C-alpha positions, 0 to 999 in steps of 0.5 A: 537448441540453437534454432529454439534460441533464435526464435525466442531472441528479440531483435535489436530494434524490438529491444530498443523500442521496448527500452524506449517504451519503458523509459518513457513510462518511467519518466511519466511516473517520475515527473509528477513526483519531481514537480511535487518535490520542487513545489515543496521547496518553492516560495509561497508567493511564487507558487501563488503568482506563477503556479506549479513549476519545475524551476521556481522563481524563488526557493524557500524551505518555509513549508518544511520549517512550518511542519518542523514546528508541528513536529509532535503532531507529524511524529505521532501520525507517522507512528501510527501509520507505521504501526498500522502498516506494519501490523496490518500487513503482517496479520493480513498476510497470515489470515489471507494465507491461511484462508487461501492454502486450503482452497488450493488443496484438491483434498479439501472437502469444502474447497468449492464452497469457501471459494464461492463465498469469496467470489460473492464478496468480490461481486457484491457489497453490503453498503456503507451504512451496514458496514458502519453499523457492523463495525461500530456497534458489533465489533466496537471499532471506534476510536481505537488503533484496531479500527485502522487495521481490522477492516482491511485484514481480509481481501477476497482478491488477494485470496484468490491471488494466493490461491492461485499462486499455491495452485500453480507453484507449489508441487503436490509432491513436496506436500505428499513427501512431508506427510510421509515424513510424518509432518502435520498440516501446520508444520507443512504450511508454516515450515514449507509452504510459506517459505516457498511462497515468498514471491506471492507473499511479497506481492500481496504484502506490497498491495496490502501495505500500500492500502494501509499506508495510503488509507484516510477513509477509515480514520474519516469514518471511525476515528475522532481522537487526534492521537491515533490519526494516521499520515494520510488523514492528517494530510487530508485535514491539512489540505482542508485547513489550507483551503479554508485559510486560502479563501477571502474570509479566512484571509481576514481571520488569519490576519487577525490571529497572525496565522498564515501557513504556506498552504500550497507549498505545505501540501506538497511538502506533506506529500513528500514526507508521506510518500518517502517510506513506502517508496523506499520499501518497494526495492525490499519487495522487488527482489522477491518478484524475480526469484523462482524459489520453487525451481528445483524443489522437486527432484527425481 
């Protein structure tokens, strides 16, 4: 037993090197976010003259004050984004799990056929034009909130992840014992399988939530109504307007109409506001990544 522990033990030098690498990677991820936050509270004139700096010459909350004046628009976009992320993620998890679970069962007669169909969607894509025609003319997903949810409900890669998780983590003995006790397939799936699959569901759910939260392409393609625009597309529009107002012609237009938003710092302030909830949600999913919920599930 001691020899096995010695073989698996990590030396002090190797442990220090691993810690140094992960600390360095953490700084690489944190520094850009820190720069965005600092620029968002910098004076527009300082950023225009000196560029982006970690220690600006002058601090200012002008960008946040301007966004506060647009509070109704931002609040509406936030509500749309939260609704789409929550409903879309939960619905996507349900559909993906319902599709992946039969593929993990060896007694499913059409297992190879449906697995092949999923793999085909990973290798080939019909193109944007057929997708747009099907989405708008057949599914009638145009200018409604479901246009931001339904296109991302199914993902072949997530199906393969959940299928592999079910196959490698859920013991067949649990399913067999539940059948002996008279449980139906739906009862087994919802009462046993899903409860034992929280780490896999949390992983796929996090990926799906990030896709829904950061999506701006679907509003660009399918939404014309400003009332159902999400936060990311609002940021995209704000950047376009800021670029326009920063041009030479736009400066004359802005002077004539008394419109002079802090374009450079406003982009960063919108990024800070938009990234906040998804960053805070990550620790909720993180605790499931380190739990082996099926350990000890099969006894005897």
